[in-house]
C-alpha positions as CSV (number, residue, x, y, z in Angstrom):
1,M,20.6,32.5,-31.0
2,A,18.1,29.7,-31.2
3,Y,15.2,29.7,-28.7
4,Q,15.7,27.4,-25.7
5,A,12.7,25.8,-24.0
6,L,12.1,26.9,-20.5
7,A,12.4,23.4,-19.2
8,R,16.0,23.3,-20.5
9,K,16.9,26.9,-19.9
10,W,15.9,26.7,-16.2
11,R,17.1,23.2,-15.5
12,P,18.8,23.3,-12.1
13,Q,22.6,23.4,-12.3
14,A,23.4,23.1,-8.6
15,F,22.0,21.4,-5.5
16,R,20.6,24.7,-4.2
17,D,18.5,25.1,-7.3
18,I,16.6,21.8,-6.8
19,I,13.2,22.3,-5.2
20,G,11.2,19.8,-3.1
21,Q,14.0,17.2,-2.7
22,Q,15.7,18.4,0.5
23,A,16.2,14.8,1.8
24,V,17.9,13.6,-1.3
25,V,20.1,16.7,-1.6
26,R,21.2,16.4,2.0
27,T,22.0,12.7,1.6
28,L,24.2,13.4,-1.4
29,Q,26.0,16.4,0.1
30,N,26.7,14.5,3.3
31,A,28.1,11.6,1.3
32,I,30.5,14.0,-0.4
33,E,31.5,15.7,2.8
34,Q,32.1,12.4,4.6
35,N,33.7,10.7,1.6
36,R,31.2,7.9,1.7
37,I,30.6,7.6,-2.0
38,H,28.8,4.4,-2.9
39,H,29.7,2.8,-6.3
40,A,26.0,2.6,-7.5
41,W,23.1,4.9,-7.0
42,L,19.5,4.5,-8.1
43,F,17.2,7.6,-8.4
44,C,13.5,6.8,-8.7
45,G,10.4,8.8,-8.9
46,V,7.7,10.0,-11.3
47,R,8.6,12.0,-14.5
48,G,9.9,15.5,-14.3
49,V,10.9,15.6,-10.6
50,G,14.7,15.8,-11.2
51,K,16.1,12.3,-11.3
52,T,18.6,12.8,-14.2
53,T,19.2,16.4,-13.2
54,T,20.2,15.4,-9.7
55,A,22.5,12.6,-11.0
56,R,24.2,15.1,-13.3
57,I,24.7,17.7,-10.5
58,F,26.1,14.9,-8.3
59,A,28.5,13.9,-11.1
60,K,29.7,17.6,-11.4
61,A,30.1,17.8,-7.6
62,L,32.3,14.7,-7.6
63,N,34.5,15.6,-10.6
64,C,34.6,19.4,-10.1
65,Q,38.2,20.8,-10.3
66,N,37.5,22.6,-7.1
67,G,36.0,19.5,-5.4
68,P,34.8,17.1,-4.5
69,A,32.4,19.8,-3.1
70,K,28.9,20.1,-1.7
71,E,28.1,22.4,-4.6
72,P,29.7,22.3,-8.1
73,C,31.3,25.6,-9.2
74,N,29.7,25.4,-12.7
75,E,32.7,27.5,-13.9
76,C,35.5,25.0,-14.5
77,T,35.9,23.1,-17.7
78,I,34.7,19.9,-16.2
79,C,31.5,21.4,-14.9
80,R,30.7,23.1,-18.2
81,E,31.4,20.0,-20.2
82,I,29.2,17.9,-18.0
83,T,26.4,20.5,-18.3
84,E,26.8,20.4,-22.1
85,G,26.9,16.6,-22.1
86,I,30.4,16.3,-23.8
87,D,32.6,15.2,-21.0
88,L,34.4,12.0,-22.0
89,D,34.4,10.6,-18.5
90,V,30.8,11.2,-17.7
91,R,28.6,9.3,-20.1
92,E,24.8,9.6,-20.2
93,I,23.2,6.4,-21.6
94,D,19.6,5.9,-22.7
95,A,18.8,2.4,-21.6
96,A,15.9,2.2,-24.2
97,T,18.4,2.2,-27.0
98,Y,21.3,0.6,-25.1
99,S,19.4,-2.5,-23.8
100,K,21.2,-5.4,-25.4
101,A,23.7,-7.6,-23.7
102,E,26.3,-6.8,-26.3
103,D,26.0,-3.1,-25.4
104,V,26.6,-3.9,-21.8
105,R,29.7,-5.9,-22.7
106,D,31.1,-2.9,-24.6
107,L,30.5,-0.9,-21.5
108,R,32.3,-3.4,-19.4
109,E,35.4,-3.1,-21.7
110,L,35.3,0.7,-21.4
111,M,35.1,0.5,-17.6
112,Q,38.6,-1.1,-17.4
113,F,40.3,2.2,-18.5
114,Q,41.2,4.9,-16.1
115,P,39.4,8.3,-16.6
116,A,41.0,10.4,-19.3
117,R,40.9,13.6,-17.2
118,D,38.3,13.6,-14.4
119,R,38.6,12.2,-11.0
120,R,36.0,9.4,-11.6
121,R,34.4,7.7,-14.6
122,I,30.7,8.0,-14.2
123,F,27.9,6.3,-16.1
124,I,24.4,7.9,-15.9
125,I,21.9,5.3,-17.2
126,D,18.5,6.9,-17.8
127,E,15.2,4.9,-17.8
128,V,17.2,1.9,-16.6
129,H,14.1,-0.3,-16.3
130,S,14.2,-0.6,-20.1
131,L,17.2,-3.0,-20.0
132,S,16.5,-6.5,-21.1
133,G,16.9,-9.5,-18.9
134,Q,20.2,-10.5,-20.5
135,A,21.5,-7.0,-20.2
136,W,20.7,-7.0,-16.4
137,N,22.6,-10.3,-16.0
138,A,25.6,-8.9,-17.9
139,L,25.5,-5.7,-15.8
140,L,25.0,-7.4,-12.5
141,K,28.6,-8.2,-11.7
142,Q,29.8,-4.8,-12.8
143,I,27.4,-3.1,-10.5
144,E,28.3,-5.3,-7.6
145,E,32.1,-4.9,-7.9
146,P,33.1,-2.1,-10.3
147,P,36.6,-0.8,-10.6
148,P,37.4,1.8,-7.9
149,H,37.3,4.7,-10.3
150,V,33.7,3.8,-11.7
151,I,30.4,5.0,-10.3
152,F,27.0,4.0,-11.7
153,M,24.0,6.5,-11.4
154,M,20.7,5.0,-12.7
155,A,17.3,6.7,-13.0
156,T,13.9,5.1,-13.4
157,T,10.2,5.9,-13.3
158,E,9.2,2.2,-12.8
159,M,10.9,0.9,-9.7
160,H,8.9,-2.4,-9.8
161,K,10.7,-3.4,-13.0
162,I,14.2,-3.3,-11.4
163,P,15.4,-6.9,-10.5
164,A,15.8,-7.5,-6.7
165,T,19.4,-8.6,-7.3
166,I,20.1,-5.0,-8.6
167,L,18.2,-3.2,-5.8
168,S,20.2,-5.0,-3.1
169,R,23.5,-3.7,-4.6
170,V,22.6,0.0,-5.0
171,Q,21.8,3.0,-2.9
172,Q,18.2,3.9,-3.5
173,L,17.1,7.5,-3.5
174,A,13.3,8.2,-4.0
175,L,12.4,11.6,-5.3
176,R,8.9,12.7,-4.3
177,K,6.4,14.7,-6.3
178,I,6.8,18.4,-5.9
179,T,3.9,20.1,-4.1
180,L,1.6,22.5,-5.9
181,D,2.8,25.5,-3.8
182,E,6.5,24.7,-4.6
183,V,5.8,24.4,-8.3
184,A,3.7,27.5,-8.4
185,A,6.4,29.5,-6.6
186,R,9.0,28.2,-9.0
187,L,6.9,29.2,-12.0
188,G,6.4,32.7,-10.5
189,E,10.2,33.1,-10.2
190,I,10.8,32.1,-13.8
191,C,8.0,34.4,-15.0
192,R,9.6,37.4,-13.2
193,A,13.0,36.5,-14.6
194,E,11.5,36.3,-18.1
195,G,9.8,39.6,-17.6
196,M,6.3,38.1,-17.7
197,E,3.3,39.1,-15.5
198,A,1.2,36.2,-14.3
199,E,-1.9,35.9,-12.1
200,T,-1.3,33.7,-9.1
201,E,-4.5,31.6,-9.9
202,A,-3.1,31.0,-13.5
203,L,0.2,29.7,-12.1
204,S,-1.6,27.5,-9.6
205,M,-3.7,26.1,-12.4
206,I,-0.6,25.3,-14.5
207,A,1.0,23.7,-11.4
208,R,-2.1,21.6,-10.9
209,R,-2.1,20.4,-14.5
210,G,1.7,19.5,-14.1
211,E,0.7,17.0,-11.4
212,G,3.9,17.5,-9.3
213,S,6.3,17.5,-12.3
214,V,8.4,20.7,-12.7
215,R,9.3,19.8,-16.3
216,D,5.7,19.3,-17.3
217,S,4.7,22.5,-15.6
218,L,7.4,24.5,-17.5
219,S,6.4,22.9,-20.8
220,L,2.8,24.0,-20.1
221,L,4.0,27.5,-19.1
222,D,5.9,27.7,-22.4
223,Q,2.7,26.9,-24.3
224,V,0.6,29.4,-22.4
225,I,3.2,32.2,-22.9
226,A,3.2,31.5,-26.7
227,F,-0.6,32.0,-26.6
228,S,-0.6,35.1,-24.4
229,P,2.8,36.8,-24.6
230,G,1.7,39.9,-22.6
231,A,0.3,38.7,-19.2
232,L,-0.9,35.3,-18.1
233,T,-4.5,35.2,-16.9
234,L,-6.6,32.3,-15.6
235,S,-8.9,32.6,-18.6
236,D,-5.9,32.3,-21.0
237,V,-4.7,29.2,-19.2
238,G,-8.2,27.7,-19.4
239,S,-8.5,28.4,-23.1
240,I,-5.1,27.0,-24.2
241,L,-5.1,24.0,-21.9
242,G,-8.7,23.1,-22.3
243,L,-9.4,23.2,-18.6
244,A,-13.0,23.0,-17.2
245,D,-14.0,25.4,-14.5
246,S,-15.5,24.5,-11.1
247,R,-19.0,25.7,-12.2
248,L,-19.1,22.8,-14.8
249,F,-17.9,20.3,-12.2
250,S,-20.4,21.4,-9.5
251,Q,-23.3,21.1,-12.0
252,L,-22.1,17.6,-13.1
253,A,-21.8,16.6,-9.4
254,A,-25.3,17.9,-8.6
255,A,-26.7,16.0,-11.6
256,I,-25.0,12.8,-10.5
257,A,-26.4,13.3,-7.0
258,S,-30.0,13.6,-8.3
259,G,-29.6,11.0,-11.0
260,D,-30.5,13.6,-13.6
261,S,-29.3,11.8,-16.8
262,P,-30.6,14.4,-19.3
263,R,-28.8,17.1,-17.4
264,I,-25.6,15.1,-17.5
265,L,-25.8,14.6,-21.2
266,S,-26.5,18.3,-21.7
267,L,-23.5,19.4,-19.7
268,V,-21.2,17.0,-21.6
269,D,-22.6,18.4,-24.8
270,E,-21.7,22.0,-23.6
271,A,-18.2,20.8,-22.8
272,S,-17.8,19.3,-26.2
273,A,-19.1,22.5,-27.9
274,S,-16.6,24.6,-26.1
275,G,-13.7,22.3,-27.3
276,R,-12.8,20.7,-24.0
277,D,-10.4,17.8,-24.0
278,F,-12.5,15.0,-22.5
279,K,-9.4,13.2,-21.1
280,L,-8.4,16.2,-19.2
281,L,-11.9,17.1,-18.2
282,Y,-12.4,13.6,-16.8
283,R,-9.2,13.8,-14.8
284,D,-10.1,17.2,-13.4
285,L,-13.6,15.8,-12.5
286,L,-11.9,13.0,-10.5
287,G,-9.9,15.7,-8.6
288,Y,-13.1,17.6,-7.9
289,F,-14.8,14.6,-6.5
290,R,-11.7,13.8,-4.4
291,N,-11.9,17.3,-2.8
292,L,-15.6,16.8,-2.2
293,M,-14.9,13.4,-0.5
294,L,-12.2,15.0,1.7
295,L,-14.6,17.8,2.6
296,V,-17.5,15.5,3.5
297,S,-15.1,13.2,5.4
298,G,-14.2,16.2,7.7
299,A,-10.8,17.1,6.2
300,D,-9.5,20.6,6.7
301,S,-10.0,22.8,3.6
302,S,-6.3,23.7,3.6
303,I,-5.4,20.2,2.2
304,L,-7.8,20.4,-0.7
305,K,-5.6,22.7,-2.8
306,A,-8.7,24.3,-4.3
307,D,-9.3,27.8,-5.4
308,P,-11.9,30.0,-3.6
309,D,-14.6,29.5,-6.2
310,E,-14.2,25.8,-6.1
311,L,-14.4,25.8,-2.3
312,V,-17.7,27.6,-2.5
313,S,-19.2,25.1,-4.9
314,L,-17.9,22.2,-2.8
315,E,-19.5,23.6,0.3
316,E,-22.8,23.9,-1.6
317,L,-22.7,20.2,-2.6
318,R,-21.6,19.0,0.8
319,S,-25.1,18.0,1.9
320,E,-25.9,16.3,-1.4
321,F,-23.6,13.3,-0.8
322,S,-22.8,11.0,2.1
323,A,-19.3,9.6,2.4
324,N,-20.5,6.2,1.2
325,D,-22.1,7.7,-1.8
326,L,-18.9,9.5,-2.8
327,L,-16.9,6.3,-2.3
328,R,-19.1,4.5,-4.7
329,V,-19.1,7.3,-7.3
330,I,-15.4,7.7,-7.2
331,N,-14.8,4.0,-7.4
332,I,-16.9,3.7,-10.6
333,L,-15.2,6.8,-12.1
334,L,-11.7,5.4,-11.4
335,R,-12.6,2.0,-12.9
336,D,-13.6,3.7,-16.1
337,E,-10.6,6.1,-16.3
338,E,-8.5,3.8,-18.4
339,T,-11.4,3.3,-20.8
340,V,-11.7,7.1,-21.2
341,V,-8.0,7.6,-21.7
342,R,-7.6,4.8,-24.3
343,S,-10.9,5.1,-26.1
344,E,-11.1,6.6,-29.6
345,S,-14.7,7.8,-28.7
346,Q,-13.8,9.7,-25.5
347,R,-17.0,11.6,-25.3
348,L,-19.0,8.4,-25.4
349,A,-16.8,6.8,-22.7
350,V,-17.2,9.9,-20.5
351,E,-21.0,9.9,-21.0
352,I,-21.2,6.2,-20.1
353,A,-19.1,6.6,-17.0
354,L,-21.1,9.6,-15.7
355,L,-24.4,7.9,-16.3
356,K,-23.3,4.8,-14.4
357,A,-22.0,7.0,-11.6
358,A,-25.4,8.7,-11.5
359,T,-27.1,5.5,-10.4
360,F,-24.9,4.8,-7.4
361,P,-26.0,7.6,-5.0
362,R,-29.6,6.4,-5.3
363,L,-28.8,2.9,-4.2
364,L,-29.2,1.6,-0.7
365,A,-26.8,-0.5,1.3
366,V,-27.8,-4.2,1.5
367,E,-29.0,-4.0,5.1
368,D,-31.0,-0.8,4.3
369,A,-32.6,-2.6,1.3
370,L,-33.5,-5.6,3.4
371,A,-35.0,-3.4,6.1
372,A,-37.0,-1.6,3.4
373,G,-38.6,-4.8,2.2
374,G,-36.2,-5.7,-0.5
375,S,-36.3,-2.4,-2.4
376,L,-32.9,-1.5,-3.9
377,Q,-33.6,2.1,-4.7
378,R,-34.4,5.1,-2.6
379,T,-37.8,6.5,-3.1
380,S,-37.3,9.6,-1.0
381,A,-34.8,11.2,1.3
382,Q,-36.7,9.9,4.4
383,P,-36.2,6.4,5.8
384,P,-39.0,4.0,5.0
385,A,-41.8,4.0,7.5
386,P,-42.2,0.7,9.5
387,R,-45.0,-1.5,8.2
388,P,-47.6,-2.6,10.7
389,N,-47.3,-6.4,10.0
390,A,-43.9,-6.6,8.4
391,Y,-43.2,-9.9,9.9
392,V,-46.5,-11.8,9.5
393,A,-45.5,-15.3,8.6
394,R,-46.5,-16.8,5.2
395,A,-49.4,-19.3,5.1
396,A,-48.2,-22.7,6.3
397,T,-48.4,-25.8,4.2
398,P,-50.5,-28.7,5.5
399,G,-47.4,-30.4,6.8
400,E,-46.3,-27.2,8.7
401,R,-49.7,-26.8,10.2
402,A,-49.6,-30.4,11.4
403,G,-46.4,-29.6,13.3
404,A,-47.6,-26.2,14.7
405,E,-49.1,-25.6,18.2
406,D,-52.8,-25.3,18.7
407,D,-54.9,-22.6,20.3
408,D,-52.4,-21.9,23.1
409,N,-50.1,-20.2,20.5
410,E,-50.4,-16.4,21.1
411,L,-49.5,-15.6,17.5
412,Q,-52.4,-17.6,16.2
413,R,-54.7,-15.8,18.7
414,A,-53.2,-12.5,17.5
415,A,-54.0,-13.3,13.9
416,R,-57.6,-13.8,14.9
417,G,-57.6,-10.3,16.5
418,G,-56.4,-11.0,20.0
419,A,-54.2,-8.8,22.1
420,G,-51.0,-10.7,21.6
421,V,-50.1,-9.2,18.3
422,A,-49.1,-5.7,19.6
423,P,-46.1,-6.7,21.8
424,L,-44.7,-9.0,19.2
425,D,-45.0,-6.3,16.5
426,R,-43.5,-3.7,18.8
427,F,-40.6,-6.1,19.4
428,L,-40.0,-6.7,15.7
429,E,-40.3,-3.0,14.9
430,R,-37.7,-2.2,17.6
431,V,-35.3,-4.8,16.2
432,E,-35.8,-3.3,12.7
433,A,-34.9,0.1,14.0
434,H,-31.7,-0.9,15.9
435,R,-30.6,-4.3,14.5
436,R,-31.3,-4.3,10.8
437,I,-29.3,-7.4,9.9
438,A,-30.9,-9.4,12.7
439,A,-34.3,-8.1,11.6
440,S,-33.7,-9.3,8.0
441,Y,-33.0,-12.8,9.4
442,L,-36.0,-12.8,11.7
443,R,-38.1,-12.1,8.7
444,K,-37.1,-15.5,7.3
445,A,-38.9,-17.3,10.1
446,R,-41.9,-19.3,8.9
447,S,-43.7,-18.7,12.2
448,S,-43.2,-16.8,15.4
449,A,-44.9,-16.9,18.8
450,V,-44.8,-15.6,22.4
451,K,-44.7,-18.6,24.7
452,D,-44.5,-18.0,28.4
453,D,-41.2,-16.1,29.0
454,A,-39.7,-16.6,25.5
455,I,-40.3,-15.5,21.9
456,V,-39.9,-18.5,19.6
457,F,-39.0,-18.2,15.9
458,E,-39.3,-21.3,13.9
459,F,-37.2,-21.8,10.7
460,A,-37.2,-24.3,7.9
461,P,-34.1,-26.4,7.4
462,D,-33.1,-24.3,4.3
463,D,-33.0,-21.2,6.5
464,S,-30.9,-22.8,9.3
465,Y,-28.1,-20.3,8.7
466,A,-30.5,-17.5,9.8
467,A,-31.2,-19.4,13.0
468,D,-27.5,-20.0,13.7
469,Y,-26.8,-16.3,13.2
470,L,-29.6,-15.3,15.7
471,A,-28.6,-18.0,18.2
472,D,-25.0,-16.6,18.5
473,A,-24.5,-15.1,21.9
474,E,-23.3,-11.8,20.5
475,N,-26.4,-11.4,18.4
476,L,-28.9,-12.9,20.8
477,A,-28.1,-10.7,23.8
478,P,-29.4,-7.4,22.2
479,L,-32.6,-9.2,21.0
480,E,-33.4,-10.5,24.4
481,A,-32.7,-7.0,25.9
482,I,-35.2,-5.5,23.4
483,A,-37.8,-8.3,24.1
484,T,-37.5,-7.7,27.9
485,E,-37.9,-3.9,27.4
486,V,-41.0,-4.3,25.1
487,L,-42.8,-7.0,27.1
488,G,-42.0,-5.6,30.5
489,R,-40.6,-8.9,31.9
490,K,-37.6,-11.0,31.6
491,M,-37.8,-12.6,28.1
492,A,-35.7,-15.0,26.1
493,V,-35.5,-15.4,22.4
494,R,-35.3,-18.9,20.9
495,T,-34.8,-20.2,17.4
496,D,-35.9,-23.6,16.3
497,V,-35.3,-25.4,13.1
498,K,-38.0,-28.0,12.2
499,S,-38.7,-29.9,9.1
500,P,-42.3,-29.9,7.9
501,A,-44.2,-33.2,8.4
502,P,-44.4,-35.2,5.2
503,A,-47.6,-34.9,3.4
504,P,-49.7,-38.1,3.5
505,E,-49.7,-40.1,0.3
506,P,-53.0,-40.3,-1.5
507,P,-54.8,-43.6,-0.7
508,V,-54.6,-46.3,-3.3
509,K,-58.0,-47.5,-4.6
510,Q,-58.8,-51.0,-3.8
511,G,-58.6,-53.4,-6.7
512,A,-56.7,-51.0,-8.9
513,S,-54.5,-52.7,-11.4
514,R,-50.8,-52.0,-11.7
515,R,-51.4,-51.6,-15.4
516,D,-53.3,-48.3,-14.6
517,D,-50.2,-46.8,-12.8
518,P,-49.2,-43.7,-14.9
519,V,-45.5,-44.4,-14.4
520,I,-45.8,-48.0,-15.7
521,Q,-48.0,-46.7,-18.6
522,A,-45.3,-44.2,-19.5
523,F,-42.6,-46.9,-19.6
524,A,-44.8,-49.2,-21.7
525,K,-45.5,-46.3,-24.2
526,H,-41.9,-45.2,-24.7
527,L,-40.2,-48.6,-24.5
528,G,-42.8,-50.6,-26.3
529,G,-43.2,-53.0,-23.5
530,E,-46.2,-55.0,-22.2
531,V,-47.2,-55.5,-18.6
532,V,-47.3,-59.2,-17.6
533,R,-47.8,-61.1,-14.4
534,P,-44.5,-61.6,-12.6
535,R,-43.2,-65.2,-12.4
536,K,-42.5,-66.9,-9.2
537,K,-38.9,-68.1,-8.9
538,S,-38.6,-71.9,-9.0
539,K,-36.9,-73.6,-6.1
540,E,-33.8,-75.4,-7.0
């Protein structure tokens, strides 16, 4: 007898064999028991979770000679023929090759006839999202009001491609991804039934690679069994599936955290030399960083679905990243995932993505960079020390000096070495420590001074937005509280916006001729004109 793949041999034949879809199974069984059979059903979900299998079992339960029953007997002629796909009244249609409007019209003609033998005529349409627009329009009326003996069962992996007019006429059943524990348990049952010994870690690794799809997991199990027919070990799974271990991921993560580009390239070269599939390696690395993000964010280790060795490496890296660092790194890796998958030079795409990710943990947030004087890169793990005169105003222009106060300004006295500089500097340093955004705006002031019971910051018109931000009551109250605490008396904080006084025009020399004006000379040069004495208008 020809060999039958595990995914086909162990395909569920009854509702009790379906794993991870208890809600869907219960809905269908209750519908049968209460005789509330809708005329159109839509099964949606990712690949390999049992959409078509569930529809086929539902068809057997409805048409079974001992039914309708909550479980098909799988012994009568009807159940066996539906299982083999040769029942005349239960037709499985591939929408990808049956997508034209003419095909749907042929189907409509077939619907008019009574079932040849079964209780109902059932049409199972797989990958129904592949139907063309004209085919949907031709099928719409039939789905809305089919003959009493007809039932439609449709399956799709792309729910968003189904027209809304169809969705409103069908019963929708969403099949979820199967959990890793459920898949691993199912793989263990199949291995025992096949007389195979398998390590629990190996089955968990296969289930993780299957990504919630039982069919994909069984196909991978078939592949691993062909490689190692005796007993399945974790090393065998890693060898045949090209999986990278947690040691490689932890080293890559540490290199990204430190921005060690040579180390990153060296690790990628090691992975290439060992024959790793870069697409799978990149996907597993994303999963590793996800687990690290969950751990740093305070999630319980039970939801990580990581093996003990990986948990140890994650704990070691926990202090290397902040939550914001991980968000930035994972974001850049996700944006480059499609490039890695589609690129013909996958190694180069992976190297570029990892090198870009290595720059992100070393960058500061905008407010931190402003507080650090505009530097966008960390120079050490410690926060930057406050500078003694971080807010000393720039030198004023002649016009600004003309509009400034005279010797009664305490800031000017402080610049000459007076005692007024210390309280103002303490105030500004305290603001920098507690209100970094406000501190960045205060730094834009062209002058600042302590006047009586207020600290006054003067801004140029171009920086009026900073003055407006600081003058807002929600932002002003904390500044005045800090000023009162530092200066030891009730203090206010005021912001003024002033335009600099216009610079005086240079005096015009007496007796100077208009012919000597550089502007007039330029016009005469380029236009070929001549300066003449203006005429007086004659009175009419």
